[in-house]
C-alpha positions in Angstrom: 0.0 0.0 0.0 1.1 3.6 -0.6 0.0 6.4 1.7 -0.3 9.9 0.3 0.9 13.0 2.1 -1.9 14.0 4.5 -1.4 17.7 3.6 -3.4 18.3 0.5 -3.2 21.5 -1.5 -4.9 22.8 -4.7 -3.1 20.1 -6.7 -4.7 17.4 -4.7 -3.3 14.3 -3.0 0.5 14.0 -3.5 3.0 11.2 -3.2 5.8 12.6 -1.1 8.4 11.1 1.2 7.7 11.7 4.9 6.7 10.2 8.2 4.1 7.5 7.4 3.8 8.4 3.7 5.9 7.9 0.7 6.7 8.3 -3.0 4.8 6.3 -5.6 6.9 3.1 -6.1 4.8 1.7 -9.0 4.4 4.5 -11.5 6.5 7.3 -10.2 3.4 9.6 -10.1 3.8 12.8 -8.1 0.1 13.3 -7.7 -2.9 11.0 -7.4 -4.6 13.0 -10.2 -2.1 11.4 -12.6 -3.5 8.0 -11.8 -7.0 9.3 -12.6 -5.9 10.9 -15.9 -4.0 7.7 -16.9 -7.2 5.8 -16.4 -9.4 8.3 -18.2 -7.8 11.3 -19.9 -11.3 13.0 -20.0 -12.0 12.5 -16.3 -13.3 15.8 -14.7 -14.4 14.6 -11.3 -12.7 14.8 -7.9 -9.4 13.0 -7.2 -10.3 11.1 -4.0 -8.8 8.3 -1.9 -8.8 5.4 -1.5 -7.8 4.1 -5.0 -7.2 0.5 -6.0 -4.7 0.4 -8.9 -4.1 -2.5 -11.3 -0.4 -2.6 -12.2 -1.0 -4.8 -15.3 -3.7 -2.8 -17.0 -2.4 0.5 -15.6 -5.8 1.6 -14.5 -7.8 2.4 -11.4 -10.0 -0.5 -10.5 -12.2 1.5 -8.2 -12.1 4.5 -5.9 -15.3 3.5 -4.0 -15.0 2.7 -0.3 -18.1 0.5 -0.5 -16.7 -1.5 -3.5 -13.4 -2.0 -1.8 -14.8 -3.3 1.4 -17.1 -5.8 -0.4 -14.3 -6.8 -2.7 -11.8 -7.5 0.1 -14.5 -9.3 2.0 -15.1 -12.0 -0.6 -13.2 -11.7 -3.9 -9.9 -12.9 -2.5 -11.1 -15.8 -0.3 -9.2 -18.4 -2.3 -6.0 -16.7 -1.3 -6.5 -16.7 2.4 -7.4 -19.1 5.2 -9.5 -16.4 7.0 -13.2 -17.3 7.5 -14.2 -13.7 8.3 -17.4 -12.5 6.5 -18.4 -8.9 7.2 -21.5 -9.1 5.0 -23.2 -12.3 5.9 -26.1 -13.8 4.2 -29.3 -13.4 6.2 -28.7 -10.0 7.7 -27.6 -8.1 4.6 -30.7 -5.9 4.4 -30.2 -4.9 8.1 -26.6 -4.2 7.4 -27.5 -2.1 4.4 -30.1 -0.2 6.3 -27.8 0.6 9.2 -25.0 1.5 6.8 -27.3 4.1 5.3 -28.4 5.5 8.6 -24.8 5.8 9.8 -23.5 7.4 6.6 -26.3 10.0 6.3 -26.2 11.0 10.0 -22.7 10.3 11.3 -20.1 9.7 8.5 -21.5 12.5 6.3 -23.1 14.3 9.2 -19.8 15.6 10.6 -19.0 17.1 7.1 -22.5 18.6 6.8 -21.8 20.4 10.1 -18.2 21.3 9.4 -18.8 22.8 5.9 -22.2 24.4 6.7 -22.5 27.9 5.4 -25.5 29.0 7.4 -26.4 28.7 11.1 -29.6 26.8 10.2 -27.8 24.2 8.1 -25.1 23.8 10.8 -27.6 23.3 13.7 -29.7 20.9 11.6 -26.7 18.7 10.9 -25.4 18.8 14.4 -28.8 17.8 15.9 -29.1 14.9 13.4 -25.6 13.8 14.3 -26.0 13.7 18.0 -29.5 12.2 17.8 -27.9 9.4 15.8 -25.0 9.0 18.3 -27.6 8.7 21.1 -29.4 5.9 19.2 -26.1 4.1 18.7 -25.2 4.6 22.3 -28.5 2.9 23.3 -28.0 0.1 20.8 -24.5 -0.7 22.2 -25.9 -0.9 25.8 -27.4 -4.2 24.7 -24.6 -5.8 22.7 -20.9 -5.7 22.1 -21.1 -4.8 18.5 -23.8 -3.3 16.3 -25.2 -6.7 15.3 -24.3 -8.7 18.4 -21.1 -10.4 19.5 -19.2 -10.2 16.3 -18.3 -7.1 14.2 -19.5 -6.7 10.6 -18.7 -4.1 8.0 -21.0 -1.6 9.6 -18.9 -1.5 12.7 -15.8 -0.5 10.7 -17.8 2.2 8.8 -18.7 3.7 12.1 -15.2 3.3 13.5 -13.5 5.6 11.0 -15.6 8.5 12.1 -15.5 7.7 15.9 -11.8 7.4 15.9 -11.4 10.9 14.4 -14.2 12.5 16.4 -12.6 13.8 19.5 -9.3 14.8 17.8 -10.9 16.6 14.8 -14.6 16.7 14.4 -15.4 17.9 17.9 -13.4 21.1 17.5 -12.6 21.6 13.8 -16.1 20.8 12.6 -17.9 22.3 15.7 -19.5 19.0 16.6 -19.0 19.9 20.2 -22.2 19.1 22.0 -20.4 16.1 23.4 -17.2 14.0 22.8 -17.2 10.3 22.1 -15.4 9.9 25.5 -18.6 11.2 27.1 -20.6 8.2 25.8 -19.8 5.2 28.0 -20.9 2.6 25.5 -19.7 4.3 22.3 -16.3 5.0 23.9 -15.9 1.5 25.2 -16.9 0.1 21.8 -14.4 2.4 20.1 -11.6 1.1 22.3 -12.7 -2.5 21.8 -12.5 -2.1 18.0 -9.2 -0.2 18.3 -7.5 -3.0 20.1 -8.5 -5.6 17.4 -5.4 -7.2 16.0 -3.7 -4.9 13.5 -6.1 -1.9 13.8 -4.1 0.5 16.1 -1.2 0.4 13.6 -3.5 1.8 10.9 -4.6 4.9 12.9 -2.2 7.8 12.5 -3.4 10.7 14.6 -0.6 12.9 13.3 -1.9 12.4 9.8 -5.5 12.9 10.8 -4.8 16.2 12.7 -2.5 17.7 10.1 -4.8 16.8 7.2 -7.9 18.4 8.6 -6.4 21.4 10.4 -3.9 22.4 7.7 -5.7 21.4 4.5 -9.0 23.1 5.5 -7.6 26.6 5.8 -11.0 28.1 5.0 -12.2 26.7 8.4 -8.8 27.0 10.2 -7.0 30.0 8.5 -4.2 30.0 11.1 -3.5 26.3 10.3 -2.6 25.7 13.9 -2.8 22.0 14.8 -4.0 21.3 18.3 -2.3 19.1 20.7 -4.5 16.0 21.4 -3.7 12.5 22.6 -1.9 10.4 20.0 -3.3 7.0 20.9 -6.4 5.4 22.5 -5.8 3.5 25.7 -7.4 0.0 25.5 -10.2 -0.9 27.9 -9.2 -3.1 30.9 -11.0 -6.0 29.3 -13.0 -6.7 26.1 -16.7 -5.7 26.2 -19.0 -8.6 27.0 -21.9 -9.1 24.6 -25.3 -8.9 26.3 -27.2 -10.9 23.7 -26.5 -13.9 21.5 -25.2 -13.0 18.1 -26.9 -14.1 14.9 -23.5 -14.4 13.2 -21.1 -17.2 13.0 -17.9 -16.5 15.0 -15.0 -16.1 12.5 -11.3 -17.0 13.1 -8.1 -15.4 11.9 -7.0 -11.9 11.7 -8.8 -8.9 10.3 -7.4 -5.6 9.1 -9.7 -2.7 8.5 -9.6 -1.0 5.1 -7.4 1.9 6.3 -4.5 -0.5 6.8 -1.7 -1.4 4.4 -3.0 -3.9 1.9 -1.0 -5.2 -1.1 -2.3 -8.3 -2.9 -0.1 -10.5 -5.1 -2.6 -12.2 -7.4 -0.9 -14.7 -9.8 1.0 -12.3 -12.1 -0.9 -9.2 -11.0 0.0 -6.8 -8.3 -3.0 -4.7 -7.3 -2.1 -1.8 -5.1 -4.1 0.3 -2.7 -3.5 4.0 -2.2 -4.9 5.5 1.0 -5.0 8.9 2.6 -6.0 10.6 5.8 -9.6 11.2 4.6 -11.6 10.6 1.5 -12.6 14.3 1.4 
C-alpha cells in the first residue's frame, strides 16, 4: 500500500516522502490525479482516496470505499485461510439499512456540520448527528457490536468516524455538544475495535490532525494544529456481549480498510492507495 501526504493543496493528494507516507513506487506519479488521468484522460471529477490500482492494465480498478470493502471481504477468499465474513447472508438488508443511517447522519453528518455555510444548516446537521449517536449509544448498551457479539462491515464504517471524532470533528467541525469519550458505550466500543489485531497500527493521529487542520484553511485559517492524545488507551477487558449474536464466529486476523494492503494475485499486483480522509 502507498499512503499519500496528509497535507493536500490545490493540486490534490501528493506522493511525497515523509513520516508515514511515501513516493509512488509503482508508476512514479507525483500526484494521485495522474492515476485518474492515466485511467481516463477525460476525467473531470474529484481526485479522491482510496484508490485500487491494477499494475497490469495500468488503470484504477475502483475509488469507492463501498466497493473496496465488499471486494476485500469476498473476492480474495481463495488466497486466504480467514473465514471472516463482514457481509453475511441473512442480515444483509439490516446491514445495508444501518450503513445508510450511519452514513447519512454520522459519517457525512460531521461534514455537513463542518462545511455548513449557514447557522440553520449547521444546527440541523449537528442535531441529526447527536441524535444518531444517542441511538447508537443505546444500541450498544445491549450488545458488544452493532449486530451482536461479532463485528460486521457496519462497525468499521462507524469506527473511522468515531476514531477521528474527539481529535478533529469535535473542535474543527464544531460538533461539540459532546465528545465520544462522554458516551460510556460508544467510547468502550471504540476502544474495543481499536484493540482488534492490526487496527491500532492503521490509525495515525498525526496524519489525521494535520490533514484536517492544515488542509481546511477556510475553516482554520491559522493552520494551527491542536495538541491531542496520540493514541487510545485500550479498555481493561473486552466488552462482553449482552445478547446472543446471529453471526457465525470467525477465526483469523482482520485488518480494516485503512491499513496497508497489497495483494499479489498470480501475475498481477493490485495496489491500494490511501490517505487521511476521502474528502
